Structures are given as C-alpha cells and as structure tokens.
C-alpha positions, 0 to 999 in steps of 0.5 A: 180224537182218534188217539182218544178213541172217540173217532175211528179213521178209515179210508177207501181201498181204491183211492188212497186220498180218501180218509173217512172218520166215524164216531165210535161209541165213546165219541157218540157218548161225548157228543151226547154229553156235550149236547146235554150240557149245552141244553142245561146251560142255555136253560140256566141262562134263559131262566135268569131273564124276565119273561119280557126279556125272554120274549124279546130274545125269541123275537130277535132270534126269529128275525136272525133265522129269517135273515139267514134265509131259506135252506140255511143250516141244511147240508147235503145229508139233511138239516143240521141236528139241533 
C-alpha cells in the first residue's frame, strides 16, 4: 500500500518502535470506491430477494446485532463507520 502510494508511513521521532500509517488522497479515493462498490453489490443482491425474504433477512440481521451485545463494533475512537 505504501509502494502504491495509498498509505504514507511515518514514525515517532523520540520512539523508533512507533510506526504510523496514514491514508493518502489516493488511498482515501480507493476506500471510497470500494465503499461505493460494496453498497451497489449489496443493493443488487438484496433486490433479487422477494419482499418477505428481505423482511426475514432484516429480522435475522437485527437478531445478530442484538446478540453481539452493546458496544460491539465500537473502537477507542468511536463507532466503526458504515
């Protein structure tokens, strides 16, 4: 990812063991393109389900989220973006 220019590698001047990674503009564009593709694919797949099947899937996914428990998917910096 660094060689491709999608991520910039850095460090901490006072601590050589610390390595930082930051998305570059092209990395951000790659993430955005992937997110767009993922949403389009999910919409395409869901459109193939009949309305009762979509409802059943919504119910099942709701149960899965509830079973994961409160706070699941939340990191130290906040919720994981959708």
